[in-house]
C-alpha positions in Angstrom: 0.1 0.1 -0.2 1.3 3.3 -0.9 2.3 5.8 2.0 -0.7 8.4 2.4 0.2 12.0 1.1 0.7 14.5 4.1 -0.9 18.1 4.2 2.1 20.7 4.4 1.2 24.1 5.5 3.8 26.9 5.8 4.0 29.1 8.9 2.8 32.4 7.3 -0.2 30.5 6.0 -1.0 28.9 9.3 -1.2 32.6 10.5 -3.2 33.6 8.0 -5.7 30.6 8.8 -5.8 31.3 12.5 -7.3 34.9 11.3 -10.0 33.1 9.6 -13.5 31.8 10.7 -13.6 28.4 12.3 -16.0 27.6 9.6 -13.5 28.8 7.3 -10.7 27.2 8.6 -12.5 23.7 8.7 -13.8 24.2 5.0 -10.0 25.3 3.6 -8.4 22.1 5.9 -11.2 19.7 4.8 -10.8 20.4 1.4 -6.9 19.9 1.7 -7.3 16.5 3.5 -9.7 15.4 0.6 -6.9 16.3 -2.1 -4.5 14.5 -0.3 -6.5 11.4 0.2 -7.2 11.4 -3.5 -3.8 11.8 -4.1 -2.8 9.0 -2.0 -5.1 6.9 -3.9 -4.1 7.7 -7.4 -2.0 5.4 -9.4 0.9 6.8 -11.5 0.0 10.3 -13.5 1.3 12.6 -16.0 3.4 15.1 -14.0 2.1 18.6 -14.4 4.0 20.4 -17.4 6.6 22.3 -15.8 5.9 26.2 -15.4 2.3 25.5 -15.3 0.3 27.4 -12.9 -0.2 26.1 -9.1 -3.6 24.3 -8.7 -6.3 26.1 -6.5 -9.6 25.9 -5.2 -12.0 28.3 -3.9 -13.9 28.5 -0.4 -17.1 30.3 0.8 -17.3 33.8 -0.9 -14.0 34.0 -2.9 -11.5 32.7 -0.8 -9.0 31.2 -3.2 -6.2 28.6 -1.9 -3.4 27.7 -4.0 -1.4 24.5 -3.5 0.9 22.2 -5.2 1.2 18.2 -5.0 4.8 17.1 -4.3 5.1 13.8 -5.7 8.7 12.8 -4.6 8.0 13.8 -0.7 4.2 12.8 -0.9 2.6 15.7 0.1 0.0 18.6 -0.7 1.7 21.9 0.3 -0.1 25.2 0.7 1.2 28.2 -1.4 -1.0 30.9 -0.8 -4.6 31.8 0.7 -6.1 35.1 0.4 -9.8 36.7 -0.4 -10.6 36.9 -4.0 -10.8 40.2 -5.3 -13.3 41.9 -8.2 
């Protein structure tokens, strides 16, 4: 059985998360854990093209979370968290 993907959130992103509401934090972390779970089960896939933008998803009213899958380290790394501006 393959090793599960870990979730890595840099300290500065953790500090941003701490300023969010509890429901926002739960929604973001829940989605990231789901991404890690799916990545752990995925059989070898084609790697993302170099230079491609990081993956992202949106939570509630426009929070945008950028992340990267590090297959060599088997982890989901959060790159950025910010409110979406119009």
